[in-house]
VEXNU-202998 format. One record per residue (C-alpha): residue number from 1; chain; x, y, z. Coordinates in Angstrom, 3 decimals. Layout:
N
{rec NUM,A,{X,Y,Z}}
...
//
This chain:
249
{rec 1,A,{162.906,291.763,-36.284}}
{rec 2,A,{164.452,291.675,-39.656}}
{rec 3,A,{164.881,287.572,-39.334}}
{rec 4,A,{161.294,287.672,-38.059}}
{rec 5,A,{159.939,289.096,-41.544}}
{rec 6,A,{162.272,286.361,-43.436}}
{rec 7,A,{160.413,283.372,-40.639}}
{rec 8,A,{156.955,284.701,-41.406}}
{rec 9,A,{157.859,284.831,-45.276}}
{rec 10,A,{159.162,281.157,-45.146}}
{rec 11,A,{155.891,280.424,-43.133}}
{rec 12,A,{153.797,282.035,-46.144}}
{rec 13,A,{155.836,280.038,-48.657}}
{rec 14,A,{155.046,276.911,-46.545}}
{rec 15,A,{151.580,277.755,-46.482}}
{rec 16,A,{151.188,278.171,-50.409}}
{rec 17,A,{152.822,274.472,-50.826}}
{rec 18,A,{150.367,273.055,-48.442}}
{rec 19,A,{147.379,274.638,-50.314}}
{rec 20,A,{148.663,273.469,-53.680}}
{rec 21,A,{148.979,270.013,-52.004}}
{rec 22,A,{145.281,270.270,-50.555}}
{rec 23,A,{144.148,271.499,-54.230}}
{rec 24,A,{145.513,268.213,-55.578}}
{rec 25,A,{143.967,266.337,-53.442}}
{rec 26,A,{140.495,267.810,-54.014}}
{rec 27,A,{141.187,267.474,-57.631}}
{rec 28,A,{141.736,263.732,-57.178}}
{rec 29,A,{138.914,262.790,-54.976}}
{rec 30,A,{137.438,260.835,-57.640}}
{rec 31,A,{140.383,258.976,-59.189}}
{rec 32,A,{140.728,255.486,-58.426}}
{rec 33,A,{143.275,254.345,-55.671}}
{rec 34,A,{144.742,257.640,-55.549}}
{rec 35,A,{146.508,258.173,-52.208}}
{rec 36,A,{146.543,261.585,-50.293}}
{rec 37,A,{149.639,263.643,-50.088}}
{rec 38,A,{150.374,266.038,-46.804}}
{rec 39,A,{153.286,268.049,-45.895}}
{rec 40,A,{155.463,267.244,-42.573}}
{rec 41,A,{157.279,270.248,-41.584}}
{rec 42,A,{160.622,269.879,-39.616}}
{rec 43,A,{163.415,272.270,-38.482}}
{rec 44,A,{164.183,275.183,-36.526}}
{rec 45,A,{165.093,278.877,-37.167}}
{rec 46,A,{168.873,279.231,-38.131}}
{rec 47,A,{170.874,282.482,-36.930}}
{rec 48,A,{171.285,285.452,-39.311}}
{rec 49,A,{174.486,285.099,-41.245}}
{rec 50,A,{177.820,286.099,-40.136}}
{rec 51,A,{179.505,289.180,-41.878}}
{rec 52,A,{182.011,287.193,-43.251}}
{rec 53,A,{179.762,284.760,-45.016}}
{rec 54,A,{180.446,285.123,-48.916}}
{rec 55,A,{177.719,285.709,-51.340}}
{rec 56,A,{177.802,282.834,-52.829}}
{rec 57,A,{177.651,280.590,-49.654}}
{rec 58,A,{174.467,282.694,-49.213}}
{rec 59,A,{172.817,282.070,-52.440}}
{rec 60,A,{173.730,278.129,-51.913}}
{rec 61,A,{171.710,278.122,-48.577}}
{rec 62,A,{168.781,280.063,-49.916}}
{rec 63,A,{169.148,283.219,-47.484}}
{rec 64,A,{170.027,280.945,-44.832}}
{rec 65,A,{167.250,282.305,-42.485}}
{rec 66,A,{164.532,279.343,-41.994}}
{rec 67,A,{165.836,275.787,-41.697}}
{rec 68,A,{162.203,274.588,-41.636}}
{rec 69,A,{161.820,271.947,-44.336}}
{rec 70,A,{158.527,270.663,-45.878}}
{rec 71,A,{158.559,267.212,-46.925}}
{rec 72,A,{155.872,265.443,-48.827}}
{rec 73,A,{154.104,262.374,-47.284}}
{rec 74,A,{151.988,259.999,-48.786}}
{rec 75,A,{148.920,258.488,-46.762}}
{rec 76,A,{148.732,254.913,-47.787}}
{rec 77,A,{145.191,254.146,-45.713}}
{rec 78,A,{143.093,251.952,-48.098}}
{rec 79,A,{140.149,253.583,-49.781}}
{rec 80,A,{136.738,252.321,-49.854}}
{rec 81,A,{136.138,249.186,-52.153}}
{rec 82,A,{133.331,249.521,-54.807}}
{rec 83,A,{131.885,246.748,-56.550}}
{rec 84,A,{131.872,246.808,-60.193}}
{rec 85,A,{131.246,243.277,-61.090}}
{rec 86,A,{133.923,243.750,-64.335}}
{rec 87,A,{136.141,240.582,-64.402}}
{rec 88,A,{139.250,242.892,-65.376}}
{rec 89,A,{138.829,245.249,-62.309}}
{rec 90,A,{140.760,244.640,-59.210}}
{rec 91,A,{141.429,245.861,-55.985}}
{rec 92,A,{143.639,244.805,-53.039}}
{rec 93,A,{141.999,244.655,-49.749}}
{rec 94,A,{144.836,245.041,-47.271}}
{rec 95,A,{148.304,246.256,-47.665}}
{rec 96,A,{150.375,245.610,-50.635}}
{rec 97,A,{151.054,246.637,-54.207}}
{rec 98,A,{150.645,244.862,-57.832}}
{rec 99,A,{153.635,245.066,-59.684}}
{rec 100,A,{153.586,246.897,-63.018}}
{rec 101,A,{156.103,246.719,-65.983}}
{rec 102,A,{156.405,250.441,-66.867}}
{rec 103,A,{158.271,251.910,-69.690}}
{rec 104,A,{160.587,253.392,-67.004}}
{rec 105,A,{161.391,250.356,-65.136}}
{rec 106,A,{159.322,248.251,-62.541}}
{rec 107,A,{156.507,250.523,-60.870}}
{rec 108,A,{153.953,249.641,-58.151}}
{rec 109,A,{150.262,250.041,-57.851}}
{rec 110,A,{147.297,249.466,-55.757}}
{rec 111,A,{145.025,248.062,-58.789}}
{rec 112,A,{142.523,249.593,-61.075}}
{rec 113,A,{140.534,249.097,-64.504}}
{rec 114,A,{142.947,246.510,-66.268}}
{rec 115,A,{142.064,245.184,-69.672}}
{rec 116,A,{143.781,242.724,-72.502}}
{rec 117,A,{145.654,244.067,-75.289}}
{rec 118,A,{146.285,243.165,-78.715}}
{rec 119,A,{149.086,240.561,-77.574}}
{rec 120,A,{146.798,239.209,-74.898}}
{rec 121,A,{148.469,240.705,-71.820}}
{rec 122,A,{146.733,242.155,-68.824}}
{rec 123,A,{147.426,245.597,-68.845}}
{rec 124,A,{146.827,248.882,-66.720}}
{rec 125,A,{144.433,251.501,-68.092}}
{rec 126,A,{147.666,253.152,-69.739}}
{rec 127,A,{149.020,250.003,-71.490}}
{rec 128,A,{151.548,248.644,-69.018}}
{rec 129,A,{151.834,244.911,-68.382}}
{rec 130,A,{150.568,243.891,-65.031}}
{rec 131,A,{153.390,241.247,-63.979}}
{rec 132,A,{152.776,237.900,-62.499}}
{rec 133,A,{155.501,235.771,-60.408}}
{rec 134,A,{156.297,234.481,-64.180}}
{rec 135,A,{156.347,237.575,-65.895}}
{rec 136,A,{153.629,239.424,-67.972}}
{rec 137,A,{150.190,237.826,-67.612}}
{rec 138,A,{148.918,236.255,-70.688}}
{rec 139,A,{145.091,235.943,-70.549}}
{rec 140,A,{144.428,235.551,-74.258}}
{rec 141,A,{140.540,234.945,-74.573}}
{rec 142,A,{138.073,233.608,-72.233}}
{rec 143,A,{136.776,233.793,-68.770}}
{rec 144,A,{139.233,235.281,-66.323}}
{rec 145,A,{138.988,234.405,-62.600}}
{rec 146,A,{141.464,236.057,-60.017}}
{rec 147,A,{141.075,234.319,-56.624}}
{rec 148,A,{142.113,236.220,-53.129}}
{rec 149,A,{145.682,234.908,-53.676}}
{rec 150,A,{146.136,236.344,-56.682}}
{rec 151,A,{145.940,232.832,-58.617}}
{rec 152,A,{144.740,234.076,-62.202}}
{rec 153,A,{142.900,231.186,-64.336}}
{rec 154,A,{141.518,231.431,-68.154}}
{rec 155,A,{138.712,229.236,-68.712}}
{rec 156,A,{139.734,227.470,-65.390}}
{rec 157,A,{143.108,226.521,-66.487}}
{rec 158,A,{145.845,228.273,-64.371}}
{rec 159,A,{148.092,230.600,-65.953}}
{rec 160,A,{149.995,232.702,-63.364}}
{rec 161,A,{149.930,234.491,-59.904}}
{rec 162,A,{149.894,237.914,-59.127}}
{rec 163,A,{152.946,239.451,-58.108}}
{rec 164,A,{151.708,240.985,-54.857}}
{rec 165,A,{154.382,242.955,-52.751}}
{rec 166,A,{154.831,245.013,-49.845}}
{rec 167,A,{157.540,246.914,-48.037}}
{rec 168,A,{158.425,247.399,-44.732}}
{rec 169,A,{159.061,250.915,-44.777}}
{rec 170,A,{156.991,252.847,-47.540}}
{rec 171,A,{158.743,256.140,-46.950}}
{rec 172,A,{160.819,255.156,-49.821}}
{rec 173,A,{157.930,254.970,-52.056}}
{rec 174,A,{156.992,258.057,-53.924}}
{rec 175,A,{154.361,258.808,-56.698}}
{rec 176,A,{155.519,258.609,-60.129}}
{rec 177,A,{152.385,259.669,-62.139}}
{rec 178,A,{149.749,257.358,-63.764}}
{rec 179,A,{148.702,256.104,-60.687}}
{rec 180,A,{152.047,254.463,-59.598}}
{rec 181,A,{154.764,254.335,-57.201}}
{rec 182,A,{158.254,253.858,-57.538}}
{rec 183,A,{160.892,252.752,-54.956}}
{rec 184,A,{163.705,255.281,-54.199}}
{rec 185,A,{165.383,253.742,-51.128}}
{rec 186,A,{167.751,251.063,-52.323}}
{rec 187,A,{167.334,249.537,-48.727}}
{rec 188,A,{163.920,248.847,-49.236}}
{rec 189,A,{163.500,245.284,-50.630}}
{rec 190,A,{160.226,243.692,-51.665}}
{rec 191,A,{158.279,241.235,-49.241}}
{rec 192,A,{155.294,239.338,-49.709}}
{rec 193,A,{151.996,241.207,-49.085}}
{rec 194,A,{149.411,240.279,-46.813}}
{rec 195,A,{146.431,241.447,-48.814}}
{rec 196,A,{143.452,239.973,-50.542}}
{rec 197,A,{143.169,240.488,-54.582}}
{rec 198,A,{139.472,241.287,-55.335}}
{rec 199,A,{137.971,240.948,-58.603}}
{rec 200,A,{135.695,242.846,-59.738}}
{rec 201,A,{136.148,245.839,-57.501}}
{rec 202,A,{137.641,248.856,-57.701}}
{rec 203,A,{139.598,250.937,-54.725}}
{rec 204,A,{138.197,254.416,-54.414}}
{rec 205,A,{140.347,257.479,-53.634}}
{rec 206,A,{141.239,257.786,-49.688}}
{rec 207,A,{140.670,261.564,-50.178}}
{rec 208,A,{138.005,263.168,-47.591}}
{rec 209,A,{136.543,266.124,-49.021}}
{rec 210,A,{135.153,267.564,-46.081}}
{rec 211,A,{138.616,267.266,-44.209}}
{rec 212,A,{140.571,268.524,-47.049}}
{rec 213,A,{138.412,271.876,-47.077}}
{rec 214,A,{138.809,272.182,-43.412}}
{rec 215,A,{142.445,271.995,-43.816}}
{rec 216,A,{142.345,274.582,-46.634}}
{rec 217,A,{140.442,276.914,-44.296}}
{rec 218,A,{143.118,276.722,-41.783}}
{rec 219,A,{145.805,276.778,-44.121}}
{rec 220,A,{144.456,280.124,-45.510}}
{rec 221,A,{144.005,281.408,-41.835}}
{rec 222,A,{147.665,280.407,-41.311}}
{rec 223,A,{148.664,282.451,-44.331}}
{rec 224,A,{146.595,285.508,-43.308}}
{rec 225,A,{148.316,285.494,-40.108}}
{rec 226,A,{151.836,285.290,-41.358}}
{rec 227,A,{150.860,288.126,-43.680}}
{rec 228,A,{149.502,290.314,-40.728}}
{rec 229,A,{152.981,289.618,-39.045}}
{rec 230,A,{155.032,290.939,-41.838}}
{rec 231,A,{152.959,294.059,-42.369}}
{rec 232,A,{153.144,294.732,-38.413}}
{rec 233,A,{156.840,294.262,-38.454}}
{rec 234,A,{157.228,296.427,-41.588}}
{rec 235,A,{155.229,299.262,-40.191}}
{rec 236,A,{157.296,299.083,-36.768}}
{rec 237,A,{160.550,299.244,-38.719}}
{rec 238,A,{159.041,302.325,-40.713}}
{rec 239,A,{158.203,303.834,-37.708}}
{rec 240,A,{161.456,303.139,-36.057}}
{rec 241,A,{163.126,304.706,-38.933}}
{rec 242,A,{161.083,307.893,-39.009}}
{rec 243,A,{162.114,308.354,-35.143}}
{rec 244,A,{165.340,307.840,-35.853}}
{rec 245,A,{165.362,310.265,-38.841}}
{rec 246,A,{164.081,313.043,-36.238}}
{rec 247,A,{166.701,312.171,-33.779}}
{rec 248,A,{169.488,312.615,-36.113}}
{rec 249,A,{168.058,316.166,-37.449}}
//
């Protein structure tokens, strides 16, 4: 019965984490290129620790009462493409990523509102260079055109080609802020992307407000169910202690 309290409490904690994820998704419903997050739960209940387990071992295993783990999962489903007719707005139609030279290293992005910096480079909204096959893309001044294959021309003269890449397994990609991703799996290597560059478009967030609101309601109901379970077990234990007290007298 004690294990039931810890298991229900663990469920409440997982529901709180899920609620935070849903709230973050809703907060980014208007963020260009945002990819919604979800939680994947896995695991099983562990037995109660035996009497010979040290206190230090208990702390290291976080009570060792519920082995259920919550893993963040990103939904890479493509969002709707919105026409802007801004020549430095770019979206990718299909699976793939642009490569960004971030201050912390190589990062990957799905596109966005780009601009020309003081050095004449094509940069993200946060000022990080967008990489081509030859390095940073110099566009200087003039009319910029980007075709579906990512070829960049200025005043009709080819200057570079966007470095469009993809990964066979996207599980190694995690969000790293500023609408970028970083690869954490050393076994994942870049491969050519099967996508089309769309100049003058932006990819909208793939968050569905209705879907997230439904999940929020479900999450709150699950939390309330766990809460009632804890209260019920607590009342049962309280009553059992009272009855045992009477017998001992």
